[in-house]
C-alpha positions in Angstrom: 63.2 -29.7 246.3 63.2 -33.2 244.8 60.5 -35.7 245.6 61.0 -37.7 248.8 61.2 -41.5 248.7 57.7 -42.9 248.3 56.2 -39.6 247.1 55.0 -38.8 243.6 54.9 -35.0 243.1 54.7 -34.6 246.9 51.8 -37.1 247.2 52.1 -40.7 248.5 52.6 -43.0 245.5 49.9 -45.4 246.7 47.3 -42.6 246.1 48.6 -41.9 242.6 49.2 -45.4 241.3 45.5 -46.2 240.8 45.0 -43.1 238.7 47.9 -44.0 236.4 46.5 -47.6 236.1 43.2 -46.2 235.1 44.8 -43.9 232.5 46.9 -46.7 231.1 43.8 -48.9 230.7 41.9 -45.9 229.1 39.3 -45.8 231.9 39.3 -42.0 231.8 36.0 -41.5 233.7 37.3 -43.6 236.6 40.6 -41.8 236.5 38.9 -38.4 236.6 36.8 -39.5 239.6 40.0 -40.7 241.4 41.7 -37.4 240.6 38.8 -35.4 241.9 39.0 -37.3 245.2 42.8 -36.7 245.3 42.3 -32.9 244.7 39.8 -32.7 247.6 42.7 -33.8 249.8 45.5 -31.9 248.0 43.7 -28.9 246.5 46.9 -27.0 245.9 49.0 -29.8 244.4 50.3 -28.9 240.9 50.9 -32.6 240.3 47.3 -33.5 241.0 46.1 -30.7 238.7 48.5 -31.9 236.0 47.0 -35.4 236.3 43.5 -34.0 235.9 44.6 -31.9 232.9 46.2 -35.1 231.3 42.9 -37.0 231.8 40.8 -34.1 230.4 43.0 -33.9 227.3 42.7 -37.7 226.7 38.9 -37.3 227.1 38.9 -34.8 224.2 38.4 -31.6 226.3 41.4 -29.5 225.3 40.1 -26.2 226.5 39.4 -27.5 230.0 42.8 -29.3 230.1 44.6 -26.1 229.1 42.8 -24.1 231.9 43.7 -26.7 234.5 47.3 -26.8 233.3 47.6 -23.0 233.5 46.3 -23.2 237.1 49.0 -25.7 238.0 51.6 -23.5 236.3 50.4 -20.5 238.3 50.6 -22.4 241.6 54.2 -23.5 240.8 55.2 -19.9 240.1 53.4 -18.4 243.1 54.3 -20.8 245.9 58.0 -21.6 246.1 57.4 -23.9 249.0 55.6 -26.4 246.8 57.5 -29.3 245.4 58.8 -28.5 241.9 59.9 -32.0 240.8 60.5 -33.4 237.3 57.4 -35.7 237.7 55.1 -32.8 238.0 56.8 -30.8 235.2 57.0 -33.7 232.8 53.3 -34.4 233.3 52.6 -30.8 232.5 54.9 -31.0 229.5 53.0 -34.0 228.1 49.7 -32.0 228.2 51.2 -28.8 226.9 52.8 -30.6 224.0 49.6 -32.4 223.1 47.8 -29.1 223.2 50.5 -27.5 220.9 51.7 -25.2 223.7 55.2 -26.6 224.2 56.5 -23.1 224.9 54.5 -23.1 228.2 56.2 -26.4 229.3 59.6 -24.9 228.4 58.8 -21.8 230.5 57.9 -24.1 233.5 61.2 -25.9 233.3 63.1 -22.6 232.8 61.5 -21.2 235.9 62.3 -24.4 237.9 65.9 -24.4 236.7 66.2 -20.7 237.7 65.0 -21.5 241.2 67.1 -24.7 241.5 70.1 -24.2 239.2 72.0 -27.3 240.3 69.3 -29.9 239.9 70.4 -32.3 237.2 66.9 -33.9 236.8 65.3 -30.5 236.0 68.1 -29.5 233.7 67.6 -32.7 231.7 63.9 -31.9 231.5 64.8 -28.4 230.2 67.2 -29.9 227.6 64.3 -32.2 226.5 62.1 -29.1 226.0 64.8 -27.5 223.8 65.1 -30.8 221.8 61.4 -30.7 221.1 61.7 -27.1 220.0 64.8 -27.8 217.9 66.5 -24.9 219.8 70.1 -26.1 219.1 71.8 -23.2 220.7 69.9 -23.5 224.0 70.4 -27.3 223.9 74.2 -26.6 223.7 74.1 -24.1 226.6 72.1 -26.4 228.8 74.2 -29.5 228.0 77.4 -27.5 228.9 75.9 -26.5 232.2 75.1 -30.2 233.0 78.6 -31.2 231.9 80.2 -28.6 234.2 78.0 -29.7 237.0 78.8 -33.4 236.9 81.5 -33.8 234.3 79.8 -36.8 232.6 80.9 -37.7 229.1 77.3 -38.0 227.8 76.5 -34.4 228.5 79.6 -33.3 226.7 78.4 -35.3 223.7 75.0 -33.8 224.0 76.6 -30.3 223.7 78.8 -31.5 220.7 75.8 -32.9 218.9 73.9 -29.7 219.5 76.8 -27.8 217.9 76.8 -30.2 214.9 73.1 -29.6 214.4 73.7 -25.8 214.4 76.2 -26.3 211.5 74.2 -28.9 209.6 70.6 -27.7 210.1 70.8 -24.2 211.5 72.7 -21.0 210.9 75.8 -21.9 212.8 79.2 -21.2 211.1 82.0 -23.7 210.9 83.9 -21.9 213.7 81.5 -23.8 216.0 83.2 -27.0 214.9 86.4 -25.7 216.4 84.6 -25.2 219.7 83.3 -28.8 219.5 86.7 -30.1 218.7 88.3 -28.1 221.6 85.7 -29.5 224.1 86.4 -33.0 223.0 90.2 -32.6 223.1 90.1 -31.2 226.6 87.8 -34.0 227.8 90.0 -36.7 226.2 93.1 -35.2 227.8 91.6 -35.3 231.3 89.2 -38.3 231.1 89.6 -40.1 227.8 86.5 -41.5 226.0 84.6 -44.5 227.0 81.9 -45.1 224.3 82.3 -46.0 220.6 79.5 -43.6 219.7 81.5 -40.7 221.3 84.5 -41.6 219.1 82.3 -41.7 216.0 81.1 -38.1 216.8 84.7 -37.1 217.3 85.6 -38.4 213.8 82.6 -36.6 212.3 83.6 -33.3 213.8 87.1 -33.7 212.4 85.8 -34.9 209.0 83.6 -31.8 208.7 86.7 -29.7 209.0 88.7 -31.9 206.6 91.1 -32.9 209.4 91.5 -36.5 208.1 95.1 -36.9 209.3 94.1 -36.0 212.9 91.2 -38.5 212.7 93.6 -41.2 211.5 96.0 -40.6 214.3 93.2 -41.0 216.8 91.9 -44.1 215.1 95.4 -45.7 215.2 95.9 -44.7 218.9 94.5 -45.9 222.2 91.0 -44.5 221.5 90.7 -46.7 218.3 90.3 -49.7 220.5 86.8 -48.5 221.4 85.7 -49.8 218.0 85.4 -53.5 218.7 84.2 -54.7 215.2 87.2 -54.8 212.9 85.2 -54.2 209.7 83.6 -51.0 211.1 87.1 -49.8 212.0 88.4 -50.6 208.6 85.5 -48.8 206.9 86.3 -45.6 208.8 90.0 -45.9 208.1 89.5 -46.5 204.4 87.2 -43.5 204.1 89.6 -41.2 206.0 92.6 -42.3 203.9 90.7 -41.8 200.7 89.5 -38.3 201.6 93.1 -37.5 202.8 94.3 -38.4 199.3 96.2 -41.5 200.3 94.5 -43.7 197.7 97.0 -46.6 197.7 96.7 -47.1 201.5 92.9 -46.7 201.2 92.7 -49.4 198.4 94.6 -51.8 200.7 92.1 -51.2 203.5 89.2 -51.8 201.2 90.8 -55.0 200.1 90.9 -56.2 203.7 87.2 -55.3 204.0 86.3 -57.3 201.0 88.3 -60.3 202.2 86.2 -60.2 205.4 82.9 -59.3 203.8 82.9 -60.5 200.2 79.4 -59.3 199.5 80.0 -55.6 200.4 79.2 -53.9 197.1 79.7 -50.4 198.5 83.2 -51.4 199.7 84.1 -52.6 196.2 83.0 -49.4 194.6 85.2 -47.5 197.1 88.0 -49.9 196.3 87.8 -49.1 192.6 87.5 -45.4 193.4 90.8 -45.6 195.3 92.5 -47.6 192.5 91.5 -45.1 189.9 92.0 -42.1 192.3 88.4 -41.0 191.7 86.4 -39.2 194.4 83.0 -39.8 192.9 82.0 -42.6 195.3 82.5 -40.2 198.3 80.3 -37.4 197.0 78.6 -36.0 200.1 74.9 -36.5 200.4 72.7 -33.4 200.8 69.1 -32.9 201.9 68.1 -32.9 198.2 69.7 -36.3 197.4 67.3 -38.6 195.6 65.1 -41.1 197.6 66.4 -43.9 195.2 70.1 -43.2 194.5 71.6 -44.9 191.5 73.1 -48.4 192.0 76.3 -47.4 190.4 78.8 -44.5 190.6 79.5 -42.0 187.8 83.2 -42.5 187.6 85.9 -40.1 186.4 88.6 -41.7 184.4 89.9 -39.0 181.9 92.8 -38.0 184.2 94.4 -41.5 183.8 96.9 -42.5 181.2 96.5 -45.8 179.3 99.4 -47.3 181.2 98.0 -46.3 184.7 94.5 -47.4 183.7 95.7 -50.8 182.5 97.7 -51.4 185.7 94.7 -50.5 187.8 92.4 -52.9 185.8 95.0 -55.7 186.1 95.2 -55.3 189.9 91.4 -55.1 190.3 90.8 -58.1 188.0 93.4 -60.2 189.9 91.8 -59.3 193.2 88.3 -60.1 192.0 89.5 -63.5 190.7 91.0 -64.2 194.1 87.7 -63.3 195.8 85.8 -65.6 193.5 88.2 -68.4 194.1 88.0 -68.0 197.9 84.2 -67.5 198.0 82.7 -70.3 200.1 79.2 -69.2 199.3 78.3 -69.9 195.6 75.3 -67.6 195.8 77.4 -64.4 196.5 76.7 -61.9 193.6 79.2 -59.3 194.6 82.3 -60.8 193.0 80.5 -61.4 189.7 79.0 -57.9 189.8 82.6 -56.6 190.5 83.8 -58.2 187.3 80.9 -56.5 185.4 81.9 -53.1 187.0 85.5 -53.5 185.9 84.3 -54.3 182.3 82.0 -51.3 182.4 84.8 -49.0 183.4 86.9 -50.4 180.6 84.1 -49.5 178.2 83.9 -46.0 179.6 87.6 -45.5 179.3 88.4 -47.1 175.9 85.0 -47.4 174.2 86.1 -50.6 172.6 85.4 -53.2 175.2 81.8 -54.0 174.4 82.3 -57.7 173.5 84.0 -58.4 176.8 81.1 -56.8 178.7 78.5 -58.7 176.7 80.4 -61.9 177.5 80.5 -61.0 181.2 76.8 -60.3 181.2 76.1 -63.7 179.7 78.2 -65.4 182.4 76.3 -63.5 185.0 73.0 -64.7 183.5 74.2 -68.3 183.5 74.6 -68.1 187.3 71.9 -65.6 188.4 69.5 -65.4 185.6 66.8 -67.1 187.6 66.7 -64.3 190.2 64.1 -61.6 190.2 66.8 -59.0 190.7 68.8 -59.9 187.6 67.5 -57.0 185.4 68.0 -54.4 188.1 71.5 -55.8 188.7 72.6 -55.5 185.0 70.7 -52.3 184.1 73.6 -50.0 184.8 76.0 -52.1 182.8 73.6 -52.3 179.8 73.4 -48.5 179.7 77.0 -48.2 178.5 76.5 -50.5 175.5 75.5 -49.2 172.1 72.0 -50.3 170.8 73.5 -52.9 168.5 75.5 -54.6 171.3 72.4 -54.6 173.5 70.5 -56.5 170.8 73.5 -58.9 170.3 73.4 -59.6 174.1 69.6 -60.2 173.9 70.0 -62.5 170.8 72.5 -64.6 172.7 70.3 -64.8 175.7 67.4 -66.0 173.5 69.6 -68.7 172.0 70.5 -69.9 175.5 66.8 -70.1 176.4 66.7 -73.7 175.1 69.0 -74.8 177.9 66.8 -73.7 180.8 67.3 -75.3 184.3 65.6 -78.6 185.0 64.3 -77.1 188.3 60.8 -75.7 187.4 61.1 -72.6 189.6 64.6 -71.7 188.3 63.4 -72.3 184.7 60.4 -70.0 185.3 62.7 -67.4 186.8 65.0 -67.6 183.7 62.1 -67.2 181.3 60.8 -64.2 183.2 64.3 -62.7 183.2 64.4 -63.0 179.4 61.1 -61.2 179.1 62.2 -58.4 181.5 65.5 -58.0 179.7 63.5 -57.5 176.4 61.6 -54.8 178.1 64.7 -53.2 179.6 66.5 -53.1 176.3 63.5 -51.8 174.4 63.1 -54.8 172.1 59.3 -54.9 172.8 59.0 -51.7 170.8 60.6 -53.3 167.8 58.1 -56.1 167.6 55.0 -56.0 165.3 51.5 -55.8 166.6 51.0 -59.5 165.9 54.2 -60.5 167.6 53.3 -58.5 170.7 49.9 -60.2 170.8 51.4 -63.6 170.5 53.9 -62.7 173.2 51.2 -61.6 175.6 49.2 -64.8 175.0 52.3 -66.9 175.7 53.1 -65.1 178.9 49.5 -65.4 180.2 49.6 -69.1 179.4 52.9 -69.5 181.2 51.4 -67.7 184.2 48.5 -70.1 184.4 50.7 -73.3 183.9 53.0 -72.1 186.7 50.3 -71.6 189.3 50.8 -75.1 190.9 54.3 -74.1 191.8 52.9 -71.6 194.4 50.2 -73.8 195.9 52.1 -74.3 199.2 53.1 -70.6 199.6 51.5 -68.3 202.2 48.8 -66.1 200.6 50.9 -63.0 201.4 54.1 -64.4 199.9 55.1 -63.4 196.4 54.2 -66.3 194.1 56.3 -67.8 191.4 55.7 -66.1 188.0 53.9 -63.1 189.6 55.7 -60.6 187.4 54.4 -62.2 184.2 51.0 -60.5 184.4 52.7 -57.1 185.0 54.7 -57.7 181.7 51.5 -58.8 179.9 49.9 -55.5 181.1 52.8 -53.5 179.8 52.6 -55.2 176.4 48.8 -54.6 176.1 49.2 -51.0 177.1 51.9 -50.6 174.4 49.4 -52.2 171.9 46.8 -49.7 172.9 49.3 -46.8 172.5 50.2 -48.0 169.1 46.8 -48.8 167.7 44.4 -46.7 169.9 42.3 -49.9 170.1 40.5 -49.6 173.4 40.1 -53.4 173.6 43.8 -53.8 174.5 43.4 -51.3 177.3 40.4 -53.2 178.7 42.3 -56.4 178.5 45.2 -55.0 180.4 42.7 -54.1 183.3 41.1 -57.6 183.1 44.5 -59.4 183.2 45.4 -57.5 186.4 42.1 -57.9 188.1 42.3 -61.7 187.3 45.8 -61.6 188.9 44.3 -60.0 192.1 41.7 -62.8 192.4 44.6 -65.2 192.5 46.9 -63.1 194.7 45.0 -60.3 196.4 48.1 -58.8 198.1 50.2 -58.1 194.9 51.0 -54.4 195.2 52.3 -54.0 191.7 49.0 -55.1 190.1 47.2 -52.6 192.3 49.6 -49.8 191.3 49.2 -50.6 187.6 45.4 -50.7 187.9 45.5 -47.4 189.8 47.2 -45.8 186.8 45.1 -47.5 184.2 41.8 -46.5 185.9 43.2 -42.9 186.3 43.9 -42.7 182.6 40.5 -44.2 181.8 38.9 -41.5 184.0 37.5 -44.0 186.5 39.0 -42.2 189.5 36.7 -43.8 192.1 38.1 -47.2 191.1 41.6 -45.8 191.0 41.1 -44.5 194.6 39.7 -47.9 195.7 42.9 -49.6 194.4 45.0 -47.0 196.2 43.2 -47.6 199.5 43.7 -51.4 199.1 47.4 -50.8 199.2 46.9 -49.9 202.9 49.5 -47.1 202.7 50.8 -46.2 206.2 53.5 -44.3 207.9 56.4 -43.1 205.7 54.9 -44.8 202.7 52.3 -41.9 202.7 55.2 -39.7 201.7 56.8 -42.0 199.2 53.8 -43.8 197.6 50.9 -41.2 197.6 52.3 -39.7 194.4 50.5 -42.5 192.5 47.1 -40.9 193.3 47.4 -37.4 194.8 47.9 -35.4 191.5 44.8 -37.1 189.9 42.7 -36.5 193.0 43.7 -32.8 193.2 42.3 -32.4 189.7 39.1 -34.4 190.4 35.6 -33.6 191.7 36.0 -36.3 194.4 36.3 -33.7 197.2 35.3 -36.0 200.1 37.9 -38.7 199.1 40.5 -36.0 198.4 39.8 -34.5 201.8 40.3 -37.8 203.5 43.6 -38.3 201.6 44.9 -34.9 202.5 43.9 -35.3 206.2 45.6 -38.7 206.5 48.7 -37.4 204.8 49.0 -34.2 206.8 48.1 -36.0 210.1 51.0 -38.5 209.5 53.4 -35.6 208.7 52.4 -33.5 211.7 52.5 -36.5 214.0 55.9 -37.4 212.7 57.2 -33.9 213.3 55.8 -34.0 216.8 57.2 -37.5 217.6 60.5 -37.0 215.9 61.7 -34.9 218.8 60.8 -37.8 221.2 62.9 -40.1 219.0 65.7 -37.5 219.0 65.7 -37.2 222.8 65.6 -41.0 223.1 68.7 -41.2 221.0 70.4 -38.7 223.3 69.5 -40.7 226.4 70.7 -43.9 224.9 73.9 -42.3 223.8 73.2 -43.1 220.1 74.6 -39.8 218.9 74.7 -40.6 215.1 71.0 -41.2 215.3 70.4 -37.8 216.8 71.8 -36.2 213.6 70.0 -38.7 211.4 66.6 -38.1 213.0 66.9 -34.3 212.8 68.1 -34.4 209.2 65.2 -36.7 208.3 62.7 -34.4 209.9 64.3 -31.5 207.9 64.0 -33.5 204.7 60.3 -34.1 205.3 59.6 -30.5 206.2 61.1 -29.5 202.8 59.0 -32.1 200.9 57.4 -30.6 197.8 54.4 -32.9 198.4 54.0 -31.7 201.9 54.0 -28.0 200.9 51.5 -28.8 198.1 49.2 -30.6 200.5 49.5 -27.8 203.1 48.3 -25.3 200.4 45.6 -27.6 198.8 43.9 -28.7 202.1 42.5 -25.2 203.0 41.7 -24.4 199.4 39.6 -27.7 199.3 37.9 -26.5 202.5 37.0 -23.2 200.8 35.7 -25.1 197.7 33.5 -27.3 199.9 32.1 -24.3 201.8 31.6 -22.1 198.8 27.8 -22.1 199.0 27.8 -20.8 202.6 29.3 -17.4 203.2 29.4 -17.8 207.0 31.2 -21.1 206.7 33.6 -19.5 204.2 34.4 -16.6 206.5 34.9 -19.0 209.4 37.4 -21.0 207.4 39.3 -17.9 206.3 39.4 -16.7 209.9 41.0 -20.0 211.0 43.6 -19.4 208.2 44.4 -15.9 209.5 42.7 -14.5 206.5 45.3 -16.1 204.2 48.2 -14.0 205.6 50.4 -17.1 206.4 49.9 -18.3 202.8 51.0 -14.9 201.4 54.2 -15.3 203.5 54.7 -18.8 202.0 54.2 -17.5 198.5 56.8 -14.8 199.1 59.3 -17.3 200.6 58.9 -20.3 198.3 61.5 -19.0 195.9 64.2 -19.3 198.5 63.1 -22.6 200.0 65.0 -25.8 199.1 62.6 -28.6 198.1 63.1 -32.3 198.5 61.5 -35.0 196.3 60.9 -38.1 198.3 58.6 -40.0 196.0 59.6 -43.5 195.0 59.3 -43.5 191.3 60.7 -47.0 190.9 57.2 -48.5 191.3 55.6 -46.4 188.6 54.7 -48.0 185.2 57.2 -47.0 182.4 54.5 -45.1 180.5 54.0 -42.6 183.3 57.5 -42.2 184.8 56.7 -39.1 186.8 53.5 -37.3 188.0 53.9 -34.8 185.2 54.4 -37.2 182.3 52.2 -39.8 180.7 53.3 -41.1 177.3 49.9 -42.5 176.5 48.5 -38.9 176.2 50.6 -38.3 173.1 51.2 -40.2 169.8 53.2 -43.4 169.9 56.9 -43.0 170.0 59.4 -45.8 169.9 61.1 -44.9 173.2 63.1 -47.4 175.2 61.6 -49.0 178.2 61.7 -47.0 181.4 63.5 -43.9 180.1 66.0 -42.4 182.5 65.3 -38.7 182.6 66.5 -36.3 185.2 63.5 -34.1 185.7 64.3 -32.8 189.2 65.1 -29.2 188.2 62.1 -29.0 185.9 59.8 -30.4 188.6 61.2 -28.1 191.2 60.5 -25.1 189.1 56.9 -26.3 188.4 56.2 -27.0 192.1 57.6 -23.6 193.2 55.3 -21.9 190.6 52.3 -24.0 191.7 52.8 -23.2 195.4 53.5 -19.5 194.8 50.3 -19.2 192.7 48.0 -21.3 194.9 49.1 -19.6 198.1 47.6 -16.4 196.9 44.1 -17.8 196.6 42.9 -17.8 200.3 44.0 -14.1 200.7 42.4 -13.1 197.4 39.1 -14.8 198.4 39.1 -13.1 201.8 39.7 -9.7 200.2 37.1 -10.3 197.5 34.5 -11.1 200.2 35.5 -7.9 202.1 35.1 -5.9 198.9 31.9 -7.5 197.9 30.3 -7.0 201.3 30.3 -3.3 200.7 28.1 -3.7 197.6 25.5 -5.5 199.6 25.0 -2.8 202.2 22.1 -0.4 201.9 22.9 2.8 200.1 22.3 4.7 203.3 25.1 2.7 205.1 27.7 3.1 202.4 30.3 5.7 203.4 34.0 6.3 203.0 34.8 4.3 206.1 33.3 1.1 204.6 35.1 1.3 201.3 38.6 0.7 202.7 41.1 1.6 199.9 43.7 -0.7 201.4 41.6 -3.7 200.6 41.0 -2.9 197.0 44.6 -1.9 196.5 46.0 -5.2 198.0 43.4 -7.2 196.0 44.5 -5.5 192.7 48.2 -6.1 193.5 47.5 -9.8 194.1 45.3 -10.2 191.0 48.1 -8.6 188.9 50.6 -10.9 190.4 48.4 -14.0 189.9 47.7 -13.0 186.2 51.4 -12.5 185.6 52.1 -16.0 186.8 49.6 -17.3 184.2 51.3 -15.2 181.5 48.7 -12.4 181.3 48.4 -8.8 182.1 45.5 -8.1 184.5 43.3 -6.5 181.7 44.0 -9.5 179.4 43.1 -11.9 182.1 39.8 -10.1 182.8 39.0 -10.2 179.1 39.7 -14.0 179.0 37.6 -14.6 182.1 34.7 -12.6 180.8 35.0 -14.2 177.4 35.0 -17.8 178.8 32.1 -17.0 181.2 30.0 -15.8 178.2 30.9 -18.7 176.0 32.9 -16.5 173.6 36.3 -18.1 174.3 37.5 -21.7 175.0 38.9 -22.3 178.5 41.2 -25.0 177.2 42.7 -22.8 174.4 43.2 -19.8 176.6 44.9 -21.6 179.5 46.8 -24.4 177.6 
């Protein structure tokens, strides 16, 4: 059944190699010519037909490619004497997949495995098909068959991973984990384990069942020697001990980790969590976890007595002092941040440790104040201080500004840190208009005088003092917000455009300009700045929030169409290629990546932005074709007359949504896509307010998708109803006026009006009033 040596799909390899060389070099016409010659000699070869189909698909002839593929499939099914090898089937699979008919490839492999049930190569191909379809149960069943056939450890792990995916991403119950554990136990008893990744999977199965003691026993036994890197082994041990409730032993383990890796901040947070017997740092992540998790842990301390808390703090402080004394690298920030974290927890517990925290922050500034990351490092610690203590800390920093470093770049970094800290604390909002103007002028002058420091840097490197112009922009925007003097707003734009003439790759300038132009109503300029960011790959999901909402509300339909097409193409391509990555992880025995890839795909499929784009793209098509009824009907036909969107509207209430946007790069005055403080009166809010708007945003997105998803179907039904009115009176009869259409349309209109807060009759009155100029659209729908 398998190909013989020197044969490719039953054909001598020397005849096939030139075809593949032509395909690889994209000489498709030549490849097609060679394939035609090959078919003249082997007219009934499924492999030759599969090659022809592959070439036709690459040439942009999908219908012809599908027809040829189906002929090859029919030959395979009819003539059992033909070679049914993996090379032929995998070539067919490539074409079927690219034509979005993966189920046909799966059926070919299922047929082949049915005819040759003990062929490992074909079974692996079938497993690959199920991976592409995310059929976790069938993956498990196929992997078990392969394991029983050859007894290899990798196939057992394929089955176990498939079981985990059923529990994590499917509808599988936790009893399946017992099955996975039983399979592993049996294999270990008879064969042991030979790969570190297999052991990691074993631990994850036990962790999911809260069998931490069993996992610790395995880690301390013979199998634990599979983990060659000591720190990795200690991390697993520490986590298992902590989750098992043995906090004292876990704290000792994390001490060892920190002695080996002094800059491991996560290990230090776990260490403190163990000391204070707090489970906060082990909160399990979900599909809805934020794309930018906080840099600190919300700790629970209320369960501790004063005596226990003091003892824990003493132990932690002594250990941190030891780490600082032993640190061979003076640039390590972790020991100093650890000291700040201890002081933060003392503040949270006693509420009277503010002075010590301020002093610790000053010491941290003296060592690391020149670094660009200083303000993000200390932000969490400043949040626990009352406003007067924040101002006290800022005053002391300002007094120390006279003792800046003699090294020009370090002195510039310290100066910028002072300005960013003023922003962070909110001091800029306390300055008068004149003081803000003076500050903006000084910062712009400092930027210009520091330009020589960057003359030897590569054009794409971040230059020294780059952040100054961003701060100047923020100051000018605040001046505009306060005074409504448009001159400040124009100056903010000019400052950033000047910065881009100096450094054309500075992404933060472009993002600020994008939002400034959007607010100003200059959307073409905003879109140009977005395009200059050259957003690609996953950044299309995390960065497009800067422009997409504005474009959806704009008349720039051609640009919006391009934006939506690029975004949806990336997402669809990723969903298609994600399965390839998953199977690659299986083949390379990287089982933790299998879970990671599938969960990441799930996260993207639940993206609020993706669902919005899926709904908005066809609605935009309908807008663009609104002046051509034939084109409109063609679009609706391709959308199945809006039936799928009705289904989405009905299901959206039960769907979990993820928010993958990276809001860290947004300007403080528009922290989310729904908020822009410049639209309202000036308020003395603090810089970059920390608001948890996820629940509110999720409700808004659900309502938006539910409402918008009704439109294609309502347009289709409206066209069907209106077509009756345009028939000649002689043609109108009962059969034309289908009551089902009018009834469904009325139901959808009532539902849509209700979502807007109207009854159907009130909504009709409003629409009629607005169309006749008797009512204001803004007042009615505000």
